[in-house]
C-alpha positions as CSV (number, residue, x, y, z in Angstrom):
1,M,-29.0,-29.5,-8.8
2,Q,-27.8,-26.1,-7.8
3,F,-24.1,-25.4,-7.6
4,T,-23.0,-22.9,-5.0
5,S,-19.4,-22.0,-4.4
6,Q,-18.0,-20.9,-1.1
7,P,-15.6,-17.9,-1.3
8,G,-12.1,-19.1,-0.8
9,P,-8.8,-17.3,-0.4
10,E,-8.4,-17.1,-4.2
11,S,-11.5,-15.0,-4.6
12,L,-10.3,-12.5,-1.9
13,T,-7.1,-11.9,-3.8
14,Q,-7.0,-8.2,-4.8
15,Y,-4.5,-6.6,-7.2
16,F,-4.0,-2.9,-7.5
17,R,-2.2,-0.8,-10.1
18,R,0.2,1.8,-8.9
19,V,-2.3,4.7,-8.5
20,R,-4.7,2.6,-6.5
21,A,-1.9,0.9,-4.5
22,A,-0.6,4.3,-3.4
23,D,-4.1,5.4,-2.5
24,Y,-4.6,2.2,-0.5
25,V,-1.4,2.7,1.5
26,R,-2.2,6.4,2.1
27,N,-5.9,5.8,3.1
28,T,-5.3,2.6,5.1
29,Y,-2.1,3.4,7.0
30,N,-2.0,7.2,6.7
31,L,1.6,6.9,5.3
32,P,2.9,9.2,2.6
33,C,2.9,7.2,-0.6
34,Q,2.7,8.3,-4.2
35,P,2.7,6.2,-7.4
36,S,6.1,7.8,-8.3
37,L,7.5,6.4,-5.0
38,L,6.3,2.9,-5.9
39,A,7.8,3.2,-9.4
40,K,11.2,4.3,-7.9
41,L,11.2,1.5,-5.4
42,A,10.3,-1.0,-8.1
43,C,13.6,0.0,-9.8
44,I,15.9,0.4,-6.8
45,G,14.3,-2.1,-4.4
46,G,12.8,-1.6,-1.0
47,G,9.2,-1.4,-2.1
48,P,6.3,-3.8,-1.8
49,V,6.5,-7.1,-3.8
50,F,4.8,-6.7,-7.2
51,H,3.9,-8.8,-10.2
52,K,3.9,-7.8,-13.8
53,A,0.9,-8.2,-16.0
54,G,2.5,-7.6,-19.4
55,R,4.1,-4.1,-18.9
56,T,1.9,-3.2,-16.0
57,P,3.1,-3.7,-12.4
58,I,0.4,-4.9,-10.1
59,Y,0.5,-5.2,-6.3
60,L,-1.3,-7.7,-4.1
61,R,-3.2,-6.1,-1.2
62,T,-1.4,-8.5,1.2
63,A,2.0,-7.3,-0.1
64,L,1.0,-3.7,0.4
65,D,-0.1,-4.5,3.9
66,E,3.2,-6.2,4.8
67,W,5.3,-3.4,3.3
68,A,3.3,-0.6,5.0
69,R,3.5,-2.4,8.4
70,A,7.3,-2.8,8.0
71,R,7.6,1.0,7.5
72,L,5.9,1.7,10.8
73,G,8.2,2.2,13.7
74,A,7.8,0.6,17.1
75,P,5.1,2.0,19.4
76,L,6.4,4.9,21.6
77,Q,5.0,6.5,24.7
78,S,7.6,9.3,24.7
79,T,10.2,10.8,22.4
80,S,12.8,9.7,25.0
81,D,11.9,6.1,24.1
82,L,13.9,6.5,20.9
83,R,17.0,4.4,20.7
84,L,20.6,5.6,20.8
85,A,20.7,5.7,17.0
86,S,18.8,9.0,17.0
87,S,20.6,10.5,20.0
88,P,23.0,13.5,19.5
89,A,25.9,11.3,20.6
90,A,25.2,9.0,17.7
91,V,25.0,11.9,15.3
92,C,28.4,13.1,16.5
93,T,29.9,9.6,16.1
94,V,28.7,9.6,12.5
95,A,30.3,13.0,11.8
96,V,33.6,11.9,13.3
97,K,33.5,8.6,11.3
98,Q,33.0,10.7,8.2
99,A,35.9,12.9,9.1
100,C,38.1,10.0,9.9
101,P,38.5,7.7,6.9
102,S,39.4,4.7,9.1
103,G,36.1,5.1,11.0
104,G,37.9,5.8,14.2
105,T,37.9,8.9,16.4
106,S,40.5,11.5,16.9
107,I,41.3,9.8,20.3
108,D,42.1,6.6,18.4
109,R,44.5,8.4,16.1
110,P,47.3,10.4,17.9
111,G,48.2,13.6,16.1
112,F,44.9,13.7,14.2
113,V,43.6,17.3,14.0
114,E,40.0,17.7,12.9
115,R,39.5,20.4,10.3
116,E,36.5,22.6,10.1
117,A,34.2,22.0,7.2
118,R,34.6,24.5,4.3
């Protein structure tokens, strides 16, 4: 009797160490990714999910795929498709909120005089 096994999802699981994980993201998604970025994100958060094999962090291919796709923005046909968040008005609002500790504008605060940056 001959035993043959069908490849299942377990046999397709692929783990990468940091160098190969960064190469995979760069080559597959054309996103900038270095092993040092993955190391930093492993400490501060925001990176792909990883496992530890002793001291060695290893990344599942599916986790790298999810993380890389989440970094990609929505498809655009024009730069004018960008949302309000990247418009000059939004940038001015951020600058005013930084100048006004309460987060309001000079219009909201009578008598408030904006100073020039030193």
